Structures are given as C-alpha cells and as structure tokens.
C-alpha positions as CSV (number, residue, x, y, z in Angstrom):
1,X,150.8,65.9,-32.4
2,X,148.8,62.9,-31.6
3,X,145.9,62.3,-33.9
4,X,143.0,60.2,-34.9
5,X,143.0,58.4,-38.2
6,X,140.6,59.1,-41.0
7,X,140.9,57.1,-44.2
8,X,138.5,59.3,-46.1
9,X,140.2,60.5,-49.3
10,X,140.6,64.2,-49.6
11,X,141.2,66.5,-52.6
12,X,144.5,68.3,-52.9
13,X,144.3,71.6,-51.1
14,X,143.8,74.6,-53.2
15,X,145.2,78.0,-52.2
16,X,148.1,80.3,-52.7
17,X,151.3,79.1,-54.3
18,X,153.6,77.4,-51.9
19,X,156.6,79.4,-50.6
20,X,160.2,78.3,-51.2
21,X,162.4,76.3,-48.9
22,X,164.4,79.3,-47.5
23,X,161.8,81.3,-45.7
24,X,162.0,83.2,-42.4
25,X,159.4,80.8,-40.7
26,X,161.5,77.8,-41.8
27,X,164.6,79.4,-40.5
28,X,163.0,80.0,-37.1
29,X,161.8,76.4,-37.0
30,X,165.3,75.1,-37.9
31,X,166.7,77.3,-35.1
32,X,164.2,75.7,-32.7
33,X,165.3,72.3,-33.8
34,X,168.9,73.2,-33.2
35,X,168.0,74.2,-29.6
36,X,167.4,70.5,-28.8
37,X,171.0,69.4,-28.2
38,X,171.7,72.6,-26.3
39,X,168.7,72.1,-24.1
40,X,169.6,68.5,-23.3
41,X,173.1,69.4,-22.5
42,X,172.0,72.2,-20.2
43,X,169.7,69.9,-18.3
44,X,172.3,67.2,-17.9
45,X,174.7,69.9,-16.6
46,X,172.0,70.9,-14.1
47,X,171.7,74.4,-15.7
48,X,167.9,74.1,-15.6
49,X,167.4,77.8,-15.3
50,X,168.9,78.5,-18.7
51,X,167.2,75.4,-20.1
52,X,163.9,76.9,-18.9
53,X,164.5,80.1,-20.7
54,X,165.4,78.2,-23.9
55,X,162.2,76.2,-23.5
56,X,160.1,79.3,-23.2
57,X,161.9,81.0,-26.1
58,X,161.2,77.9,-28.2
59,X,157.5,78.0,-27.4
60,X,157.4,81.7,-28.4
61,X,159.2,81.0,-31.6
62,X,156.7,78.3,-32.4
63,X,153.9,80.9,-32.3
64,X,156.0,83.4,-34.2
65,X,156.9,81.2,-37.1
66,X,153.3,80.1,-37.6
67,X,152.1,83.8,-37.5
68,X,154.8,84.8,-40.0
69,X,153.9,81.9,-42.3
70,X,150.3,83.2,-42.4
71,X,150.8,86.9,-42.7
72,X,153.7,86.7,-45.2
73,X,152.0,83.9,-47.1
74,X,155.2,81.8,-46.6
75,X,153.6,78.4,-46.0
76,X,155.7,75.5,-47.3
77,X,155.6,71.7,-47.2
78,X,159.0,71.7,-45.6
79,X,157.7,74.0,-42.8
80,X,154.6,71.8,-42.3
81,X,156.9,68.8,-41.8
82,X,159.7,70.5,-39.8
83,X,157.4,72.4,-37.3
84,X,155.8,69.3,-35.6
85,X,159.1,67.5,-35.7
86,X,160.9,70.3,-34.0
87,X,158.2,70.7,-31.3
88,X,158.0,66.9,-30.6
89,X,161.7,66.4,-30.6
90,X,162.3,69.3,-28.1
91,X,159.4,68.0,-25.9
92,X,160.4,64.4,-25.8
93,X,164.1,65.0,-25.3
94,X,163.3,67.4,-22.4
95,X,161.3,64.7,-20.7
96,X,164.1,62.2,-21.2
97,X,166.7,64.6,-19.9
98,X,164.6,65.7,-16.9
99,X,164.1,62.0,-16.0
100,X,167.9,61.4,-16.3
101,X,168.6,64.1,-13.7
102,X,165.8,62.9,-11.4
103,X,163.5,65.9,-11.8
104,X,160.7,63.8,-13.5
105,X,160.0,60.1,-12.9
106,X,161.8,57.8,-15.4
107,X,158.6,55.8,-16.0
108,X,156.8,59.0,-17.2
109,X,159.5,59.7,-19.7
110,X,159.3,56.1,-20.9
111,X,155.5,56.4,-21.2
112,X,155.8,59.6,-23.3
113,X,158.4,58.2,-25.6
114,X,156.5,54.9,-26.0
115,X,153.3,56.6,-26.9
116,X,155.0,58.5,-29.7
117,X,156.8,55.4,-30.9
118,X,153.5,53.6,-30.9
119,X,151.9,56.3,-33.1
120,X,154.8,56.4,-35.6
121,X,154.9,52.6,-35.8
122,X,151.2,52.5,-36.3
123,X,151.3,55.0,-39.1
124,X,154.1,53.0,-40.8
125,X,152.1,49.8,-40.5
126,X,149.0,51.4,-42.0
127,X,151.1,52.6,-45.0
128,X,152.5,49.1,-45.5
129,X,148.9,47.7,-45.4
130,X,147.9,50.2,-48.1
131,X,145.8,52.3,-45.7
132,X,147.6,55.6,-45.6
133,X,146.0,57.5,-42.8
134,X,145.0,61.2,-42.8
135,X,146.1,62.6,-39.4
136,X,143.3,64.5,-37.7
137,X,143.9,66.0,-34.2
138,X,141.7,64.8,-31.4
139,X,140.7,66.9,-28.4
140,X,142.4,64.4,-26.0
141,X,145.6,64.7,-28.2
142,X,145.5,68.5,-27.9
143,X,144.9,68.2,-24.2
144,X,147.9,65.9,-23.8
145,X,150.2,68.2,-25.7
146,X,149.2,71.1,-23.6
147,X,149.7,69.1,-20.4
148,X,153.1,67.8,-21.5
149,X,154.3,71.3,-22.4
150,X,153.0,72.8,-19.1
151,X,154.6,70.0,-17.0
152,X,158.0,70.4,-18.7
153,X,157.9,74.1,-18.2
154,X,156.9,73.8,-14.5
155,X,159.5,71.2,-13.8
156,X,162.3,73.3,-15.4
157,X,161.1,76.4,-13.6
158,X,160.9,74.8,-10.2
159,X,164.2,72.9,-10.4
160,X,166.0,75.7,-12.2
161,X,165.1,78.4,-9.8
162,X,165.0,76.3,-6.6
163,X,161.3,76.8,-6.1
164,X,159.1,74.4,-4.2
165,X,155.6,73.4,-5.3
166,X,155.4,69.6,-4.9
167,X,151.6,69.5,-5.2
168,X,151.7,71.4,-8.5
169,X,154.4,69.1,-9.8
170,X,152.7,66.0,-8.7
171,X,149.4,67.1,-10.2
172,X,151.1,67.8,-13.5
173,X,152.7,64.4,-13.5
174,X,149.4,62.5,-13.1
175,X,147.6,64.8,-15.5
176,X,150.3,64.0,-18.2
177,X,150.1,60.3,-17.3
178,X,146.3,60.2,-17.7
179,X,146.2,62.2,-20.9
180,X,149.1,60.2,-22.4
181,X,147.4,56.9,-21.7
182,X,144.0,58.2,-23.0
183,X,145.4,59.6,-26.2
184,X,147.4,56.5,-26.9
185,X,144.3,54.3,-26.4
186,X,142.3,56.7,-28.6
187,X,144.9,56.2,-31.3
188,X,144.9,52.4,-31.1
189,X,141.1,52.3,-31.2
190,X,141.0,54.6,-34.2
191,X,143.7,52.4,-36.0
192,X,141.7,49.2,-35.1
193,X,138.5,50.6,-36.6
194,X,140.4,51.6,-39.8
195,X,142.0,48.2,-40.3
196,X,138.9,46.3,-39.3
197,X,136.3,48.4,-41.2
198,X,138.3,48.9,-44.4
199,X,138.2,52.1,-46.4
C-alpha cells in the first residue's frame, strides 16, 4: 500500500466499461472487510488458531477477487478503493490485537500504525497544498507489505498452535521494523521532493 509520489499528470485510463457496484469481486472484498472485527475479537479471546485460519482465508480471497475482476471484466472504482482498505485494515488491526495480547511487541504495532498515519496525513496535506499525488508503488513498499503479512501469519500460526520458533519470529520482527522504517523514509523523501520541486 505504501507508495512513492509522482505529480506527473496522467490521462484518464481508457479501457472496458466499468462494472457496477454489486459485483462478485466487490462482495468478496466486503466479506474480507467484515472479517476484521471477528479476527480482532478472536485474537483478544486468545483463539489465535481460528484467527490464523481467517487470516489465511482473507489472503486467498484477496487473490480470488482480483482474479475474478480480471477474467469477468468486473473492475470498478468501488472495488479499487475497497480492496486496499480491506487489506490494510485487516493487517493493521491484526498487529494491534497481537500486540495487545503480547504476541508481538507493542512498539512494533505503534510503528506500523504510525507509518500508515504518516502516509495518509501526507497525502491529505499535499491535496490541501494543491499537489494531489499519484500513488506509485515502490519496491521497498512492496517488500514491507510482504514482510508484514508474513510476520502476522507466522505470529498467528506459532501462538495459535503452540509452536516454537523464536528465531523465525525475531527475524520477522526486525525485518518488518527495517522495511517499515525504510518505506516511511522513502515516502517522506518523495513528498519533500514534490513540495520542494513543484509540479
């Protein structure tokens, strides 16, 4: 979800006509979003095994709805907005809930949340300044997303099924820390270049 900022104007995309609001991919995305409160509740109730299964199912559904949108020509603006919101909401709330029950460090959850708040706040500020950014994924942002998903899954798996792999968990924690910091810095640098260099 993290991205660099490119202020280069782009032409409106041309392609097939947009699908309606009530499509199967959108329904799957909505179902994934609805999994968020259930997942948080399960983690807080220390039912991490079931939360792990929901987390995996959500990941599978993310691939399925994207595939269906392509093969059934069911892309929509609503889906394009809902999909990253559902993914990020599930991921961030999972980190917060895992920190609340002591499975992940609280400082890591704070770092993950702060990075996302920094990005959202930065985008809003750029809009107010009349510099609406075009979000463009960076490699470090993609790496950070993969690392965050992998750590959340590992933490849920280990804690939910009473498995022990402290080195794997510790490695994941520091990898997420490093990529979160790096991607946040990359975003700030990109925003500074945009506001300093103009359009």
